[in-house]
C-alpha positions, 0 to 999 in steps of 0.5 A: 500500499504504501508503495502504491500511494507513494506513485499515486501522489507521485504521478498524479498530483500534478498542476501541469498539463500533457497531451490536452486535446484541442481544436482548431478554428483557421479563418484564415488558413494562412503560413502564419495560422500554419506555422502558430498551429505547427508549433503548438501542435509540437509542444508536450502540452496540447494534441490538435484534437480536431479541425473545426469549420465553423461557429457554429461547430465549437459548442458540439465540440465542447459537449462531448466533452474530448477537448479542453479549447478552441484557438478561434483565428480571425479571419486574415490573420497573416494580412492583418499581421503583416498590415496591421502589426496585430492580429487577434487570436481567441482563446475559448476553453472548457471551464467545468474544470477552473484550475485547467482552464487557467492552465491551458490559456496560460500555456497557450499563450506563453506559445504564442508569446514565445512566436511572437517574440521570434517574429519581432527579431530584426524589426523595428516595429513589434508584432502583436498578436493578441487574446481574446480570452472566453470561458464557457460554462463556467465564466466567473471561474466559480471552484463551487463548480468543480467540487461538486461533482465531485465530492458528490460523486466521492460520498455516493461511492464511498459512503455506498460501498463501505456501507454494502462491504460489510453487510456479507462480512457481518453475517460471517463474524456474527455466525448467521452465514450458516442460516443464509447458507441453508435457506433456500435462497439462490445466491442473486436473491441474498445480494439483491436483498442486501442491496436494495435497501442502501438503494434507498439511502443512497438515493436520499442521499443524492436527492440532499447534495443536489438541493445543497448545491442547487439552493446553497452554491448556487449550482446550475442544472443546464441539463434535465433533472430526470436524467441527472435523478436518472445517472445517479441510480445507476451510479448509486446501483453501480458502488453497491455493487461494488460494494457487495463485491467486496462482501463476499472477499473480505472475510473481516468487517475490518478487512472490509473497511479497509478495502473501502477505504484505502482501496477507494478512496484514492483512485477516488479522489486521484484518477477520477479526473474530479482535480488533477487532468488525467491528460496529464498523467502517466498513460497507465494511470490512464489505462487504470482511471477506465476502470474508475467507475467515479471517472464516468459518472463526474463526465456524465454529472459535468455535462448535465448539471454545467454543459446541459447535455442529453442522452446522446452526448454520454450514452457511451459513458452511461453504457459503460456503468451499466456495463461494470454494475453487470460486472461487479453484480455477476461477480458477486453472485459468483463468489457467492456460489463457490462458498456454498459449495 
């Protein structure tokens, strides 16, 4: 565990950005814009994910959740730079993660400044590349817009998993497991019976968190409340299923609690994209993050609450959570059957 912790903290906790996906909207398409695009693409900080054709394509590109910024070059960029000695680039960033948005903007501005300095060498009147910053979805850069989805995810994941993880282990420690073993109940009935009561309790938790975020922290809900509730219930079931799986593996309540706390808390906080951008982590940690249910739920909840997206944009994340739920429940039933034998 100490080795795992130092590796996670050492590689996951960073304020730097790497391989951030951005899009380009080039109205000018001249040699100067091509040079700037190539300079940005050549850096380790950014990856050109797509070329956008028009202004109307910007919002759909952000709603897909892949890109974090769009560089919008004005028309006749090179001509304006030569004739007027200045040209404008609009930097549009996804501010649902304020810290990342600030870092992306600063890094792009640094690259633009470096390019500008290289162009001004040996000239009498300096060229000026003016960047216009536009933050979308969270223009005031309120940190609460980032923390509410993350805290909601952590609470639902840890509370749900911890509650269920001790359910079967408690039966074993109290000696009542023998009664279940000789009862006519099927393994699936026992598993479902353990999960259902906690579903209602977790739904109450989720409702309280959403109401507090809306009325106390003024968190917007741009999308459908019904969809938000349905996705929250799905994530609760996923978390409960994971807790049941832990309870079938652990022999004691203490072991189940330790697995839930240490095995879930660190990955949920560090590898879910809640605080630290996943794209800046080493490739092995990025791959591990794919099996963290919290990562997909944070994408869903931010999309619904801040971007106002519908199922058309979050169907992939929804299917992943459904698949994880089926896998956890199936494995739990299998483990329970092994114990019956």
